[in-house]
N, C-alpha and C positions, 0 to 999 in steps of 0.2 A: 447625748442629746442631739436630735436631728436638726439639721441646718435649715434656716429659713429660706424661703423662695427668694431668688435674686430680684425678680420683678417687684415683689412685695417690699423688699428692703428699700428699693429706690422709689416705690410709690407710683409705678407706671404700669400700663397694660402690656400684655405680651406682643401687641402690635405697635408698640411705641417706636418712633423713628429715632435715628441717631441723634438728631438735634434735641429731641425730647429727653433722651437718656442723659445727654450731656448737661442740659439745663437742670434736670432733677438732681443729678449728682452734685453739681456746684452749689445748689441751694442747701442741700442737706449737709455737705461737707463743711460749708461755712458755719453751720449751726453747732456741729459737734467737733470742730477742729481742736486738737490738743492744745494749740497755743492759746485758744480762748478759754479753755478749761484746764488749767495746769493742776496736775495731781488727781484729776478725775478719771479713774480707771474705766468707768462705765462709758464715758464720752470717748475715751481712747479705743475701747473695744468696738463701739458703734462705728467709729471712723474707719477702722480696719475692715469692718463688715461691709460698709459702703464701698470702700475701695476695691475689695475683692469682687463685689457684685458688678461694679462698673468695669473692671478689667475684662471680665468674661463677656458681658453683654455688648461692650463697645467693639469687640472683635467678631466679625461676621462668622468666621469658622467656628470659634468657640461658642458663639451664641447658637449656631445651628446644632452643635453637639449637645448643648445644654437643653435646648428645646426638645430634643429627641430622647435624651437619656437622663436628663436631670443631673443632680450632683454626682451620680455614679460615673458619668463621663470623665471626671477629673480625679476620681479616687484610685483608678487603676490605669495601666497602659501608658504612663508617662515615661519620659526618657530614662529616668532613674529607677523605674520599677523593677525589682529583682525578678519578677515573673514575666518580664516582657518577651524573652525568647520563647518561653512556653506558650505565651499568648500568640505569637506569630506562627509557632508550629501548629497551634490549633486552627488558625485561619487557613494555613496551607493544607491541613488535613481536610478541612471542610470543603475546599475547592477541588482538591486533587486526590483525596483519600480513596474514592471509589475506583479511580483509574489505577491507583497503586495495588488495589486489592483484585485486579483482574478484569476490569471492563465495566461498561456502563451499567448503572443500576437505576431502576425507576423508583418513583416515590414509595411504592409498596414493596420494595426489596426484590422484585423480580428481575433477575439479571439476564441479559442477552447471551445467548450461547456463542462460543468461540467460532471463528471461521476456520475452515479446514482446507488442506491442500491435498490434491491427488495427482500423481504423475502418470501420464498415459503415453505410451509409445505406439505409434502407428506406422504403417508402410507408406511409401511414396504414392502408391496407387490410391490409398485411402484419402491422402491429402489432395490428390488431383480430383477424385470423384466425390469425396464426402461420404459419410456413413453414419449409421446409428450404432453406438457402441454401448454395451452393457458392462457396468463396473460394480464391484462389491466394495463397499466402504464401511469400515468399523467406526461407529460413531455413537454418541449419546442421543437417545430419543426420549420423548415424554413417557413416563411410567404408565404402562397400560393398566395397572391395578388401581392406581389412584388418580388417573388422568392428569398427572402432572401436578396435583395439588400438594403432594407430599404428606398428607394426612391419611390415616388408616381409613379404608372404606367404612362408611357409616358414622364416622366422627367428623367433627368440624374444628377448624382453628378458631381461636378467640382473639379479640382485639388486644393489642399489647397495652398494658396498663401504664407503662412508662411514657410512651410517645403518643398514646391515644389513637394509634392506627396510622399515624403519619409517617413513620419509619425514620423520623429525625427529631432530635431534641435541640432546642435553642437556648443559648447562654449568652449573656451580655459580657463582652470583654472590652472594657474601656470605651473607645469611640465606636466599636463594632459590635454587631450582634452576630454570633457565630452559630451556624447550624452544623450539627454532627450526626453521623449515623447512629441511631439508637443502639446502645450496647446490650439491651435486653433481647430485642428481636432481630438484631443484626440488619436493621433496615427494612425488614419485611413488613412491619406494621402489624403483624399477626404472630401468635405463638401456637405451635403445634404440640399439644399435650400427648397425643397418641399417634406417633409417626407411622407412615406406611412401612411394613416390614420388607417389602420388595425393593424399595429404593432408599430406605433408611431416612426418609423425610426430605430427600433431595428433589424429588419430583421427576427424576430421569434415571435411565439405565442404559448400559452399553449393549448395543446390538449391531450385527452386520446387515447392511441394507444393500439391495440391488437397484441401481439407478440406470436409467437410459440417458445417454449423452448424444446430442446431435452435433456432429462434426461437420461444418459446412465445407464445401469444395474450395480449395485454394489456400487452406490454412498453412502457415509457415512454422518452422521450428521455433518453439518458445511461445506460441500463441496461448493465451489464457481464456478459458471459457468459465463464466460465472453462473452457478446454479443457486439462485436466491432462495434462502430459507431451507437449504439442504445440508447446512452445517450442523454443528453440535446444537442439541436442544438447550433452551434456557433453563436456568434454575427456577424451581417453583412456578412453572407455567410461563416463564419469560419467553420472548421471541427467539426463534432459532437463528443461528449464524448462517453464513453463506459457504458454499463449497466451490472452491476454485480448482478447475482442471487445467493443468499445465501439460501442453502437448510437446513431444519430441518425435522427430521423424527419423526412422531407421535409414542407415546408408543403403543405397540400391546397388545391385550387382551390375547394372548396365548404364544407368543414367546418373549424371551429376546435375544438381539444381543450382541455378543462380537467379533468385527472384522468381520471375514467371517464365524464364527460359530454361531449356534442358540441353545438356551436352552429352554426346555420345561418341567415343572413339571407336572407329571401325577399321580393322586391318584388311588390306587388300594385297593381292599378289603382284609381284614385279611386272609380270606380263600384262595383267589387267591394267595396272597403272600406266604402262607404256602404250598399250593399244586402245585403251578406253573400253567402256561397256556400261553395264547397269548392275546395281546391287540392290538388295532388298534389306531394309533396316526396320527394327521394331519401333512401335510407339506405345505410350502408356495406356492407350485404349485397347491394346492387344492386336491391333491391326498392323499390316506390313505396309511400309511406304517405299516407293522406288526412287533411287537417286541415280542420275546419269553421271558417269565418270568420263570426262574428256580425255583424249590422248595426252600423254606426258604429264599426268597428274603427280604432284610431288607430296611427300609427307607433310602433314600439317595443313593441307588444303581443306577449307571449311565449306560446307554446303548447307544453306538455310532452308528448312521446311516450315513455311509460315503456318501458324495456328496449329502446330503439333506439340506445343509445349505444355506448360502447367496452366490450370485454371487460375484466374485472378479473384481473390476473395471479395465477396459482395459485388461482383461484376460479371458481365457476360463475355468479357475479354478473355482471350487465351494467348499465352506466350508462344514462342517459337522453338523449334527443335534444330540444334546445330549439329551436323555430322562432321566429324573431323577424321579424315582418313590417315592411316598409317601405312606406308608401303613396307611390306615385310620382305626381308632379304631371305632367299631360299637357303635351306639348311639340308644336310645329309644328301648331298647330290650323288647321283649314279655317275658312272664313267661317261656314259653318253651325254648326260646333262652337262657335265663339266666340259666336255669336248665342244658342245654347241656354244656354251657361254664363252669359251676361249676364242672360238671362231668369230663370235659376235664382237668380242673385244678387239680382235685384230682388224676388223672391218669398220669399227666405229670411228668417229672423228669428233671434232669440236661441235659439229652440228647436232650430234646425238646427246652430248652432255654439255650444253652451253653454260650451265652454272659452274661446272668444274673447270671448263676451259677458261672462263672469265676469271675465276679465282686464281688459278695457277698463273695466268698471265699477269695479274696484278702483283703476285708474289715475285715473279721474275723481274718486273720493273722495280719493285722495292729493293730487291737484293742488288740489282744493277746500280741503282742510285747510291747505295752504301758503298759499293766497290769504287765508284767514280769519285767519291769524296775523300777516299782514304789516302 
């Protein structure tokens, strides 16, 4: 037997205030209280009915649930309900089920395609000047036979009879109303009776595509470029994902990069380091730059060429080029070259080798200090 409406039991309207509910309950409870009607089972049953109605309607949360779902709100989903774990699982699936199945799904079941990654290696010159690169990407595209619909040309899909074309079905679970993906049409809202043979009803096929990628000047290793809508095609006409290009820069034979600056080690001869002169060094533009070497230049000396470094991304600024000289010791000397160097050594003094003279002078003082304290 169906239960009576709680408001009807208490004889109040659905807009009754708490005070009106309390007054109505007291009045009716006094009339049918078991103490006033001993042995009257009908009065006892009516009193229990009144008490149950008042317990629900006097609690704002329970009243709200009752107003929305009626008696069904208290027939399932309670703390002792053996199906409670299944009920919560249904709720979880309703909120997160589409994500667990691989990505966003629209109301009509058209899924967005996956994002794709492509690794592209470029030279330092390309990173400096920028370039347009062509790449071939294997990906899923909309089926050209059915135009992405998944249905055989000349045929049409029909509305799903289970969900009425909504792609979801709703079920009441205790206090909650749970929406689930329609099991008949898998959330599409439509059923394909005659699928396209080219894509087997998926609405997409795998193909290689050639794309043009604009690489701006000044990119660094690890830069990511996004090509919107160039990822995998969506299922059944859904939107395509994005393609992400990850750049890596090849090591250069001459230059080392540090942000916007470039570094280049240039070997020079012993005589040139001693007497001074000029050297020509390369730049990333392909031009030669002159560097003046002063007399007595030592290994490790750096010379800065302003504005000869790397381009700065999204800027008109350009970094600097640092030339670090390395004094090269002569090898495979002829007898005459050896004789000349020996003659130079005999005539040299602390003035010609000030760093060596200073170092060994400090060593002598150090050793003398140790001997004096022994």
